[in-house]
PyMOL Python script that loads the backbone (N, CA, C, O; Angstrom):
from pymol import cmd

cmd.read_pdbstr("""\
ATOM      1  N   MET A   1     -74.380 -46.376 -44.498  1.00  0.00           N
ATOM      2  CA  MET A   1     -73.485 -46.044 -45.205  1.00  0.00           C
ATOM      3  C   MET A   1     -72.136 -45.552 -44.432  1.00  0.00           C
ATOM      4  O   MET A   1     -72.110 -44.528 -43.748  1.00  0.00           O
ATOM      5  N   THR A   2     -71.155 -46.309 -44.604  1.00  0.00           N
ATOM      6  CA  THR A   2     -69.977 -45.578 -43.913  1.00  0.00           C
ATOM      7  C   THR A   2     -69.273 -44.738 -44.714  1.00  0.00           C
ATOM      8  O   THR A   2     -69.485 -44.667 -45.925  1.00  0.00           O
ATOM      9  N   LYS A   3     -68.478 -44.113 -44.161  1.00  0.00           N
ATOM     10  CA  LYS A   3     -67.734 -42.902 -44.915  1.00  0.00           C
ATOM     11  C   LYS A   3     -66.926 -43.389 -46.170  1.00  0.00           C
ATOM     12  O   LYS A   3     -67.063 -43.014 -47.335  1.00  0.00           O
ATOM     13  N   GLY A   4     -66.008 -44.356 -45.633  1.00  0.00           N
ATOM     14  CA  GLY A   4     -65.233 -44.941 -46.504  1.00  0.00           C
ATOM     15  C   GLY A   4     -65.799 -45.817 -47.789  1.00  0.00           C
ATOM     16  O   GLY A   4     -65.024 -46.180 -48.674  1.00  0.00           O
ATOM     17  N   GLN A   5     -66.975 -46.075 -47.816  1.00  0.00           N
ATOM     18  CA  GLN A   5     -67.239 -47.153 -48.646  1.00  0.00           C
ATOM     19  C   GLN A   5     -67.648 -46.451 -50.079  1.00  0.00           C
ATOM     20  O   GLN A   5     -67.583 -47.159 -51.085  1.00  0.00           O
ATOM     21  N   GLY A   6     -68.075 -45.057 -50.202  1.00  0.00           N
ATOM     22  CA  GLY A   6     -68.096 -44.421 -51.350  1.00  0.00           C
ATOM     23  C   GLY A   6     -69.386 -44.603 -52.144  1.00  0.00           C
ATOM     24  O   GLY A   6     -69.414 -44.163 -53.294  1.00  0.00           O
ATOM     25  N   TYR A   7     -70.249 -45.094 -51.732  1.00  0.00           N
ATOM     26  CA  TYR A   7     -71.709 -45.230 -52.083  1.00  0.00           C
ATOM     27  C   TYR A   7     -72.268 -43.901 -52.550  1.00  0.00           C
ATOM     28  O   TYR A   7     -72.286 -42.920 -51.807  1.00  0.00           O
ATOM     29  N   TRP A   8     -72.901 -43.879 -54.279  1.00  0.00           N
ATOM     30  CA  TRP A   8     -73.373 -42.528 -54.136  1.00  0.00           C
ATOM     31  C   TRP A   8     -75.017 -42.954 -54.456  1.00  0.00           C
ATOM     32  O   TRP A   8     -75.844 -42.044 -54.508  1.00  0.00           O
ATOM     33  N   PHE A   9     -75.388 -44.194 -54.638  1.00  0.00           N
ATOM     34  CA  PHE A   9     -76.897 -44.762 -54.819  1.00  0.00           C
ATOM     35  C   PHE A   9     -76.936 -45.625 -53.811  1.00  0.00           C
ATOM     36  O   PHE A   9     -75.949 -46.160 -53.305  1.00  0.00           O
ATOM     37  N   GLY A  10     -78.550 -45.847 -53.362  1.00  0.00           N
ATOM     38  CA  GLY A  10     -78.692 -46.890 -52.534  1.00  0.00           C
ATOM     39  C   GLY A  10     -80.305 -47.116 -52.744  1.00  0.00           C
ATOM     40  O   GLY A  10     -80.985 -46.463 -53.536  1.00  0.00           O
ATOM     41  N   ARG A  11     -80.712 -47.989 -52.032  1.00  0.00           N
ATOM     42  CA  ARG A  11     -82.224 -48.397 -51.998  1.00  0.00           C
ATOM     43  C   ARG A  11     -82.977 -47.388 -51.390  1.00  0.00           C
ATOM     44  O   ARG A  11     -82.603 -46.694 -50.445  1.00  0.00           O
ATOM     45  N   LYS A  12     -84.019 -47.336 -51.950  1.00  0.00           N
ATOM     46  CA  LYS A  12     -85.256 -46.363 -51.281  1.00  0.00           C
ATOM     47  C   LYS A  12     -85.526 -46.755 -50.063  1.00  0.00           C
ATOM     48  O   LYS A  12     -85.619 -47.955 -49.803  1.00  0.00           O
ATOM     49  N   ARG A  13     -85.701 -45.744 -49.084  1.00  0.00           N
ATOM     50  CA  ARG A  13     -86.488 -46.023 -47.804  1.00  0.00           C
ATOM     51  C   ARG A  13     -87.739 -46.830 -48.097  1.00  0.00           C
ATOM     52  O   ARG A  13     -87.752 -47.991 -47.690  1.00  0.00           O
ATOM     53  N   PHE A  14     -88.845 -46.337 -48.783  1.00  0.00           N
ATOM     54  CA  PHE A  14     -90.046 -46.784 -49.054  1.00  0.00           C
ATOM     55  C   PHE A  14     -90.199 -46.895 -50.356  1.00  0.00           C
ATOM     56  O   PHE A  14     -89.732 -46.135 -51.204  1.00  0.00           O
ATOM     57  N   GLY A  15     -91.024 -48.088 -50.575  1.00  0.00           N
ATOM     58  CA  GLY A  15     -91.167 -48.353 -51.989  1.00  0.00           C
ATOM     59  C   GLY A  15     -90.139 -49.229 -52.657  1.00  0.00           C
ATOM     60  O   GLY A  15     -89.657 -50.178 -52.038  1.00  0.00           O
ATOM     61  N   TRP A  16     -89.756 -48.930 -53.987  1.00  0.00           N
ATOM     62  CA  TRP A  16     -89.167 -49.984 -54.765  1.00  0.00           C
ATOM     63  C   TRP A  16     -88.392 -49.344 -55.669  1.00  0.00           C
ATOM     64  O   TRP A  16     -88.971 -48.678 -56.527  1.00  0.00           O
ATOM     65  N   GLY A  17     -87.257 -49.394 -55.669  1.00  0.00           N
ATOM     66  CA  GLY A  17     -86.237 -48.510 -56.721  1.00  0.00           C
ATOM     67  C   GLY A  17     -84.739 -47.934 -55.845  1.00  0.00           C
ATOM     68  O   GLY A  17     -84.445 -48.105 -54.662  1.00  0.00           O
ATOM     69  N   ILE A  18     -83.959 -47.193 -56.955  1.00  0.00           N
ATOM     70  CA  ILE A  18     -82.837 -46.918 -56.307  1.00  0.00           C
ATOM     71  C   ILE A  18     -82.723 -45.073 -56.427  1.00  0.00           C
ATOM     72  O   ILE A  18     -83.119 -44.449 -57.412  1.00  0.00           O
ATOM     73  N   SER A  19     -82.127 -44.469 -55.251  1.00  0.00           N
ATOM     74  CA  SER A  19     -82.155 -42.889 -55.149  1.00  0.00           C
ATOM     75  C   SER A  19     -80.837 -42.570 -54.907  1.00  0.00           C
ATOM     76  O   SER A  19     -80.118 -43.358 -54.294  1.00  0.00           O
ATOM     77  N   PRO A  20     -80.445 -41.548 -55.300  1.00  0.00           N
ATOM     78  CA  PRO A  20     -79.085 -40.761 -54.631  1.00  0.00           C
ATOM     79  C   PRO A  20     -79.124 -40.558 -53.328  1.00  0.00           C
ATOM     80  O   PRO A  20     -80.067 -40.066 -52.709  1.00  0.00           O
ATOM     81  N   THR A  21     -77.865 -41.019 -52.793  1.00  0.00           N
ATOM     82  CA  THR A  21     -77.551 -41.035 -51.247  1.00  0.00           C
ATOM     83  C   THR A  21     -76.708 -39.874 -50.968  1.00  0.00           C
ATOM     84  O   THR A  21     -76.764 -39.277 -49.893  1.00  0.00           O
ATOM     85  N   SER A  22     -75.917 -39.545 -51.939  1.00  0.00           N
ATOM     86  CA  SER A  22     -74.730 -38.556 -51.697  1.00  0.00           C
ATOM     87  C   SER A  22     -74.666 -37.299 -52.667  1.00  0.00           C
ATOM     88  O   SER A  22     -75.199 -37.384 -53.773  1.00  0.00           O
ATOM     89  N   TRP A  23     -74.074 -36.228 -52.302  1.00  0.00           N
ATOM     90  CA  TRP A  23     -73.971 -35.215 -53.352  1.00  0.00           C
ATOM     91  C   TRP A  23     -73.383 -35.495 -54.756  1.00  0.00           C
ATOM     92  O   TRP A  23     -73.619 -34.768 -55.721  1.00  0.00           O
ATOM     93  N   GLU A  24     -72.558 -36.659 -54.810  1.00  0.00           N
ATOM     94  CA  GLU A  24     -71.919 -37.090 -55.905  1.00  0.00           C
ATOM     95  C   GLU A  24     -73.328 -37.939 -56.615  1.00  0.00           C
ATOM     96  O   GLU A  24     -73.429 -37.739 -57.825  1.00  0.00           O
ATOM     97  N   GLY A  25     -74.097 -38.586 -56.179  1.00  0.00           N
ATOM     98  CA  GLY A  25     -75.326 -39.348 -56.845  1.00  0.00           C
ATOM     99  C   GLY A  25     -76.112 -38.211 -57.353  1.00  0.00           C
ATOM    100  O   GLY A  25     -76.543 -38.271 -58.504  1.00  0.00           O
ATOM    101  N   TRP A  26     -76.391 -36.971 -56.467  1.00  0.00           N
ATOM    102  CA  TRP A  26     -77.269 -35.894 -57.103  1.00  0.00           C
ATOM    103  C   TRP A  26     -76.559 -35.208 -58.351  1.00  0.00           C
ATOM    104  O   TRP A  26     -77.084 -34.968 -59.438  1.00  0.00           O
ATOM    105  N   ALA A  27     -75.575 -35.011 -58.056  1.00  0.00           N
ATOM    106  CA  ALA A  27     -74.714 -34.193 -58.952  1.00  0.00           C
ATOM    107  C   ALA A  27     -74.759 -35.121 -60.536  1.00  0.00           C
ATOM    108  O   ALA A  27     -74.946 -34.554 -61.612  1.00  0.00           O
ATOM    109  N   SER A  28     -74.552 -36.587 -60.396  1.00  0.00           N
ATOM    110  CA  SER A  28     -74.482 -37.161 -61.631  1.00  0.00           C
ATOM    111  C   SER A  28     -75.948 -37.177 -62.324  1.00  0.00           C
ATOM    112  O   SER A  28     -76.129 -37.217 -63.541  1.00  0.00           O
ATOM    113  N   ILE A  29     -76.987 -37.136 -61.310  1.00  0.00           N
ATOM    114  CA  ILE A  29     -78.308 -37.039 -62.055  1.00  0.00           C
ATOM    115  C   ILE A  29     -78.490 -35.610 -62.469  1.00  0.00           C
ATOM    116  O   ILE A  29     -79.268 -35.524 -63.419  1.00  0.00           O
ATOM    117  N   ALA A  30     -78.015 -34.461 -62.052  1.00  0.00           N
ATOM    118  CA  ALA A  30     -77.895 -33.368 -62.435  1.00  0.00           C
ATOM    119  C   ALA A  30     -77.133 -33.226 -63.917  1.00  0.00           C
ATOM    120  O   ALA A  30     -77.705 -32.773 -64.909  1.00  0.00           O
ATOM    121  N   VAL A  31     -75.966 -33.617 -63.905  1.00  0.00           N
ATOM    122  CA  VAL A  31     -75.419 -33.694 -65.111  1.00  0.00           C
ATOM    123  C   VAL A  31     -75.898 -34.352 -66.278  1.00  0.00           C
ATOM    124  O   VAL A  31     -75.832 -33.818 -67.385  1.00  0.00           O
ATOM    125  N   TYR A  32     -76.399 -35.539 -66.077  1.00  0.00           N
ATOM    126  CA  TYR A  32     -77.325 -36.554 -66.853  1.00  0.00           C
ATOM    127  C   TYR A  32     -78.448 -35.714 -67.543  1.00  0.00           C
ATOM    128  O   TYR A  32     -78.644 -35.747 -68.758  1.00  0.00           O
ATOM    129  N   CYS A  33     -79.270 -34.847 -66.535  1.00  0.00           N
ATOM    130  CA  CYS A  33     -80.460 -34.133 -67.164  1.00  0.00           C
ATOM    131  C   CYS A  33     -80.005 -33.115 -67.859  1.00  0.00           C
ATOM    132  O   CYS A  33     -80.648 -32.803 -68.861  1.00  0.00           O
ATOM    133  N   ALA A  34     -78.880 -32.401 -67.533  1.00  0.00           N
ATOM    134  CA  ALA A  34     -78.270 -31.309 -68.156  1.00  0.00           C
ATOM    135  C   ALA A  34     -77.993 -31.559 -69.566  1.00  0.00           C
ATOM    136  O   ALA A  34     -78.276 -30.764 -70.462  1.00  0.00           O
ATOM    137  N   LEU A  35     -77.345 -32.862 -69.756  1.00  0.00           N
ATOM    138  CA  LEU A  35     -76.807 -32.890 -71.013  1.00  0.00           C
ATOM    139  C   LEU A  35     -77.842 -33.583 -71.906  1.00  0.00           C
ATOM    140  O   LEU A  35     -77.745 -33.473 -73.128  1.00  0.00           O
ATOM    141  N   MET A  36     -78.842 -34.303 -71.334  1.00  0.00           N
ATOM    142  CA  MET A  36     -80.348 -34.846 -71.899  1.00  0.00           C
ATOM    143  C   MET A  36     -80.962 -33.389 -72.547  1.00  0.00           C
ATOM    144  O   MET A  36     -81.384 -33.389 -73.704  1.00  0.00           O
ATOM    145  N   ILE A  37     -80.979 -32.392 -71.883  1.00  0.00           N
ATOM    146  CA  ILE A  37     -81.831 -31.087 -72.442  1.00  0.00           C
ATOM    147  C   ILE A  37     -80.982 -30.656 -73.469  1.00  0.00           C
ATOM    148  O   ILE A  37     -81.517 -30.758 -74.573  1.00  0.00           O
ATOM    149  N   SER A  38     -79.449 -30.054 -73.489  1.00  0.00           N
ATOM    150  CA  SER A  38     -78.819 -29.664 -74.274  1.00  0.00           C
ATOM    151  C   SER A  38     -78.736 -30.366 -75.391  1.00  0.00           C
ATOM    152  O   SER A  38     -78.839 -29.740 -76.446  1.00  0.00           O
ATOM    153  N   THR A  39     -78.540 -31.759 -75.431  1.00  0.00           N
ATOM    154  CA  THR A  39     -78.328 -32.544 -76.497  1.00  0.00           C
ATOM    155  C   THR A  39     -79.674 -32.404 -77.534  1.00  0.00           C
ATOM    156  O   THR A  39     -79.621 -32.223 -78.750  1.00  0.00           O
ATOM    157  N   THR A  40     -80.923 -32.545 -76.671  1.00  0.00           N
ATOM    158  CA  THR A  40     -82.060 -32.390 -77.420  1.00  0.00           C
ATOM    159  C   THR A  40     -82.184 -31.248 -78.208  1.00  0.00           C
ATOM    160  O   THR A  40     -82.580 -31.298 -79.372  1.00  0.00           O
ATOM    161  N   ARG A  41     -81.787 -29.956 -77.489  1.00  0.00           N
ATOM    162  CA  ARG A  41     -81.791 -28.694 -78.206  1.00  0.00           C
ATOM    163  C   ARG A  41     -80.979 -28.473 -79.338  1.00  0.00           C
ATOM    164  O   ARG A  41     -81.330 -27.769 -80.285  1.00  0.00           O
ATOM    165  N   MET A  42     -79.751 -29.143 -79.245  1.00  0.00           N
ATOM    166  CA  MET A  42     -78.945 -29.096 -80.214  1.00  0.00           C
ATOM    167  C   MET A  42     -79.162 -30.003 -81.536  1.00  0.00           C
ATOM    168  O   MET A  42     -78.913 -29.611 -82.676  1.00  0.00           O
ATOM    169  N   ASP A  43     -79.669 -31.286 -81.197  1.00  0.00           N
ATOM    170  CA  ASP A  43     -80.132 -32.118 -82.309  1.00  0.00           C
ATOM    171  C   ASP A  43     -81.099 -31.615 -82.809  1.00  0.00           C
ATOM    172  O   ASP A  43     -81.307 -31.835 -84.003  1.00  0.00           O
ATOM    173  N   PHE A  44     -81.947 -30.829 -82.098  1.00  0.00           N
ATOM    174  CA  PHE A  44     -83.507 -30.410 -82.600  1.00  0.00           C
ATOM    175  C   PHE A  44     -83.014 -29.211 -83.862  1.00  0.00           C
ATOM    176  O   PHE A  44     -83.533 -29.118 -84.975  1.00  0.00           O
ATOM    177  N   LEU A  45     -82.326 -28.697 -83.535  1.00  0.00           N
ATOM    178  CA  LEU A  45     -81.803 -27.334 -84.348  1.00  0.00           C
ATOM    179  C   LEU A  45     -81.135 -27.884 -85.593  1.00  0.00           C
ATOM    180  O   LEU A  45     -81.280 -27.375 -86.704  1.00  0.00           O
ATOM    181  N   ALA A  46     -80.478 -28.834 -85.371  1.00  0.00           N
ATOM    182  CA  ALA A  46     -79.700 -29.198 -86.570  1.00  0.00           C
ATOM    183  C   ALA A  46     -80.575 -30.294 -87.235  1.00  0.00           C
ATOM    184  O   ALA A  46     -80.225 -30.588 -88.378  1.00  0.00           O
ATOM    185  N   GLY A  47     -81.524 -30.877 -86.790  1.00  0.00           N
ATOM    186  CA  GLY A  47     -82.557 -31.632 -87.648  1.00  0.00           C
ATOM    187  C   GLY A  47     -82.042 -33.250 -87.802  1.00  0.00           C
ATOM    188  O   GLY A  47     -82.357 -33.947 -88.766  1.00  0.00           O
ATOM    189  N   HIS A  48     -81.158 -33.736 -86.626  1.00  0.00           N
ATOM    190  CA  HIS A  48     -80.284 -34.792 -86.858  1.00  0.00           C
ATOM    191  C   HIS A  48     -81.102 -36.108 -86.044  1.00  0.00           C
ATOM    192  O   HIS A  48     -80.314 -36.801 -85.400  1.00  0.00           O
ATOM    193  N   ARG A  49     -82.261 -36.466 -85.989  1.00  0.00           N
ATOM    194  CA  ARG A  49     -83.142 -37.462 -85.357  1.00  0.00           C
ATOM    195  C   ARG A  49     -82.340 -38.594 -84.787  1.00  0.00           C
ATOM    196  O   ARG A  49     -82.403 -38.771 -83.571  1.00  0.00           O
ATOM    197  N   VAL A  50     -81.549 -39.428 -85.566  1.00  0.00           N
ATOM    198  CA  VAL A  50     -80.862 -40.708 -85.481  1.00  0.00           C
ATOM    199  C   VAL A  50     -79.523 -40.186 -84.687  1.00  0.00           C
ATOM    200  O   VAL A  50     -78.817 -41.124 -84.317  1.00  0.00           O
ATOM    201  N   TRP A  51     -79.089 -39.044 -84.390  1.00  0.00           N
ATOM    202  CA  TRP A  51     -77.996 -38.842 -83.635  1.00  0.00           C
ATOM    203  C   TRP A  51     -78.520 -38.470 -82.533  1.00  0.00           C
ATOM    204  O   TRP A  51     -77.803 -38.667 -81.551  1.00  0.00           O
ATOM    205  N   ASP A  52     -79.776 -37.880 -82.295  1.00  0.00           N
ATOM    206  CA  ASP A  52     -80.411 -37.330 -81.128  1.00  0.00           C
ATOM    207  C   ASP A  52     -80.816 -38.591 -80.321  1.00  0.00           C
ATOM    208  O   ASP A  52     -80.740 -38.519 -79.094  1.00  0.00           O
ATOM    209  N   VAL A  53     -81.236 -39.733 -80.896  1.00  0.00           N
ATOM    210  CA  VAL A  53     -81.528 -41.228 -80.123  1.00  0.00           C
ATOM    211  C   VAL A  53     -80.421 -41.696 -79.844  1.00  0.00           C
ATOM    212  O   VAL A  53     -80.376 -42.244 -78.742  1.00  0.00           O
ATOM    213  N   ALA A  54     -79.214 -41.687 -80.610  1.00  0.00           N
ATOM    214  CA  ALA A  54     -78.111 -42.493 -80.236  1.00  0.00           C
ATOM    215  C   ALA A  54     -77.261 -41.863 -79.059  1.00  0.00           C
ATOM    216  O   ALA A  54     -76.528 -42.508 -78.310  1.00  0.00           O
ATOM    217  N   THR A  55     -77.450 -40.680 -79.024  1.00  0.00           N
ATOM    218  CA  THR A  55     -76.861 -39.640 -77.971  1.00  0.00           C
ATOM    219  C   THR A  55     -77.527 -40.011 -76.613  1.00  0.00           C
ATOM    220  O   THR A  55     -76.867 -40.437 -75.666  1.00  0.00           O
ATOM    221  N   LYS A  56     -78.697 -39.848 -76.580  1.00  0.00           N
ATOM    222  CA  LYS A  56     -79.777 -40.350 -75.496  1.00  0.00           C
ATOM    223  C   LYS A  56     -79.526 -41.720 -75.130  1.00  0.00           C
ATOM    224  O   LYS A  56     -79.684 -41.935 -73.929  1.00  0.00           O
ATOM    225  N   VAL A  57     -79.104 -42.919 -75.982  1.00  0.00           N
ATOM    226  CA  VAL A  57     -79.079 -44.284 -75.465  1.00  0.00           C
ATOM    227  C   VAL A  57     -77.857 -44.213 -74.807  1.00  0.00           C
ATOM    228  O   VAL A  57     -77.823 -44.620 -73.646  1.00  0.00           O
ATOM    229  N   LEU A  58     -76.388 -43.577 -75.555  1.00  0.00           N
ATOM    230  CA  LEU A  58     -75.503 -43.413 -74.971  1.00  0.00           C
ATOM    231  C   LEU A  58     -75.262 -42.924 -73.341  1.00  0.00           C
ATOM    232  O   LEU A  58     -74.622 -43.506 -72.465  1.00  0.00           O
ATOM    233  N   LEU A  59     -76.016 -41.639 -73.273  1.00  0.00           N
ATOM    234  CA  LEU A  59     -76.007 -40.960 -72.083  1.00  0.00           C
ATOM    235  C   LEU A  59     -76.656 -42.117 -71.056  1.00  0.00           C
ATOM    236  O   LEU A  59     -76.017 -42.500 -70.075  1.00  0.00           O
ATOM    237  N   THR A  60     -77.780 -42.554 -71.328  1.00  0.00           N
ATOM    238  CA  THR A  60     -78.417 -43.210 -70.507  1.00  0.00           C
ATOM    239  C   THR A  60     -77.421 -44.468 -69.939  1.00  0.00           C
ATOM    240  O   THR A  60     -77.198 -44.670 -68.745  1.00  0.00           O
ATOM    241  N   VAL A  61     -76.870 -45.270 -71.074  1.00  0.00           N
ATOM    242  CA  VAL A  61     -76.292 -46.145 -70.684  1.00  0.00           C
ATOM    243  C   VAL A  61     -75.184 -45.974 -69.764  1.00  0.00           C
ATOM    244  O   VAL A  61     -75.020 -46.744 -68.818  1.00  0.00           O
ATOM    245  N   VAL A  62     -74.246 -44.772 -70.060  1.00  0.00           N
ATOM    246  CA  VAL A  62     -73.097 -44.187 -69.040  1.00  0.00           C
ATOM    247  C   VAL A  62     -73.771 -43.819 -67.762  1.00  0.00           C
ATOM    248  O   VAL A  62     -73.097 -43.888 -66.735  1.00  0.00           O
ATOM    249  N   LEU A  63     -74.950 -43.455 -67.697  1.00  0.00           N
ATOM    250  CA  LEU A  63     -75.354 -43.024 -66.283  1.00  0.00           C
ATOM    251  C   LEU A  63     -76.052 -44.539 -65.451  1.00  0.00           C
ATOM    252  O   LEU A  63     -76.229 -44.517 -64.233  1.00  0.00           O
ATOM    253  N   LEU A  64     -76.295 -45.425 -66.046  1.00  0.00           N
ATOM    254  CA  LEU A  64     -76.641 -46.751 -65.543  1.00  0.00           C
ATOM    255  C   LEU A  64     -75.260 -47.420 -65.285  1.00  0.00           C
ATOM    256  O   LEU A  64     -75.236 -48.190 -64.325  1.00  0.00           O
ATOM    257  N   VAL A  65     -74.214 -47.269 -65.919  1.00  0.00           N
ATOM    258  CA  VAL A  65     -72.926 -47.843 -65.517  1.00  0.00           C
ATOM    259  C   VAL A  65     -72.493 -47.222 -64.253  1.00  0.00           C
ATOM    260  O   VAL A  65     -72.033 -47.932 -63.358  1.00  0.00           O
ATOM    261  N   ILE A  66     -72.626 -45.737 -64.095  1.00  0.00           N
ATOM    262  CA  ILE A  66     -72.239 -45.012 -62.904  1.00  0.00           C
ATOM    263  C   ILE A  66     -72.965 -45.595 -61.847  1.00  0.00           C
ATOM    264  O   ILE A  66     -72.430 -46.005 -60.817  1.00  0.00           O
ATOM    265  N   VAL A  67     -74.387 -45.646 -62.123  1.00  0.00           N
ATOM    266  CA  VAL A  67     -75.210 -46.391 -60.907  1.00  0.00           C
ATOM    267  C   VAL A  67     -74.835 -47.621 -60.299  1.00  0.00           C
ATOM    268  O   VAL A  67     -74.761 -47.914 -59.106  1.00  0.00           O
ATOM    269  N   LEU A  68     -74.593 -48.340 -61.399  1.00  0.00           N
ATOM    270  CA  LEU A  68     -74.168 -50.049 -60.632  1.00  0.00           C
ATOM    271  C   LEU A  68     -72.984 -50.028 -60.176  1.00  0.00           C
ATOM    272  O   LEU A  68     -72.593 -50.885 -59.384  1.00  0.00           O
ATOM    273  N   ALA A  69     -72.182 -48.983 -60.632  1.00  0.00           N
ATOM    274  CA  ALA A  69     -70.642 -49.126 -60.067  1.00  0.00           C
ATOM    275  C   ALA A  69     -70.621 -48.532 -58.617  1.00  0.00           C
ATOM    276  O   ALA A  69     -69.779 -48.958 -57.826  1.00  0.00           O
ATOM    277  N   LYS A  70     -71.528 -47.551 -58.230  1.00  0.00           N
ATOM    278  CA  LYS A  70     -71.910 -46.819 -57.146  1.00  0.00           C
ATOM    279  C   LYS A  70     -72.972 -46.791 -56.300  1.00  0.00           C
ATOM    280  O   LYS A  70     -73.410 -45.835 -55.660  1.00  0.00           O
ATOM    281  N   PHE A  71     -73.424 -48.136 -56.356  1.00  0.00           N
ATOM    282  CA  PHE A  71     -74.540 -48.591 -55.725  1.00  0.00           C
ATOM    283  C   PHE A  71     -74.474 -49.625 -54.373  1.00  0.00           C
ATOM    284  O   PHE A  71     -73.824 -50.669 -54.310  1.00  0.00           O
ATOM    285  N   ASP A  72     -75.118 -49.185 -53.577  1.00  0.00           N
ATOM    286  CA  ASP A  72     -74.974 -49.941 -52.207  1.00  0.00           C
ATOM    287  C   ASP A  72     -75.957 -50.985 -52.284  1.00  0.00           C
ATOM    288  O   ASP A  72     -77.150 -50.777 -52.064  1.00  0.00           O
ATOM    289  N   SER A  73     -75.449 -52.170 -52.612  1.00  0.00           N
ATOM    290  CA  SER A  73     -76.294 -53.038 -52.822  1.00  0.00           C
ATOM    291  C   SER A  73     -76.952 -54.232 -51.627  1.00  0.00           C
ATOM    292  O   SER A  73     -77.664 -55.222 -51.797  1.00  0.00           O
ATOM    293  N   SER A  74     -76.359 -53.632 -50.403  1.00  0.00           N
ATOM    294  CA  SER A  74     -76.693 -54.211 -49.166  1.00  0.00           C
ATOM    295  C   SER A  74     -78.313 -54.321 -48.747  1.00  0.00           C
ATOM    296  O   SER A  74     -79.068 -53.407 -49.077  1.00  0.00           O
ATOM    297  N   LYS A  75     -78.693 -55.209 -48.179  1.00  0.00           N
ATOM    298  CA  LYS A  75     -80.364 -55.308 -48.009  1.00  0.00           C
ATOM    299  C   LYS A  75     -80.550 -54.408 -46.521  1.00  0.00           C
ATOM    300  O   LYS A  75     -79.845 -54.451 -45.513  1.00  0.00           O
ATOM    301  N   ARG A  76     -81.697 -53.642 -46.788  1.00  0.00           N
ATOM    302  CA  ARG A  76     -81.943 -52.955 -45.890  1.00  0.00           C
ATOM    303  C   ARG A  76     -82.754 -54.050 -44.939  1.00  0.00           C
ATOM    304  O   ARG A  76     -83.212 -55.086 -45.422  1.00  0.00           O
ATOM    305  N   THR A  77     -82.883 -53.701 -43.505  1.00  0.00           N
ATOM    306  CA  THR A  77     -83.739 -54.256 -42.594  1.00  0.00           C
ATOM    307  C   THR A  77     -84.778 -53.543 -41.699  1.00  0.00           C
ATOM    308  O   THR A  77     -85.477 -54.197 -40.924  1.00  0.00           O
TER     309      THR A  77
END
""", "prot")
cmd.dss("prot")
cmd.show_as("cartoon", "prot")
cmd.util.cbc("prot")
cmd.orient("prot")
């Protein structure tokens, strides 16, 4: 990865999948996890099960959009 491209995620070195390759990628995963935990706690206390599922789906879609936008899709050799 060159410095100017701005990729946050890339292919894993071994195995199959995508992993964070920069601090921005790791930060986005950390924010996602923190929001998932905090919304679970808030929704559990309020008793809104449908809202809990909708929030989780929305957060996951937002993370996937970020990953796809900041993913280095070049093939490894």
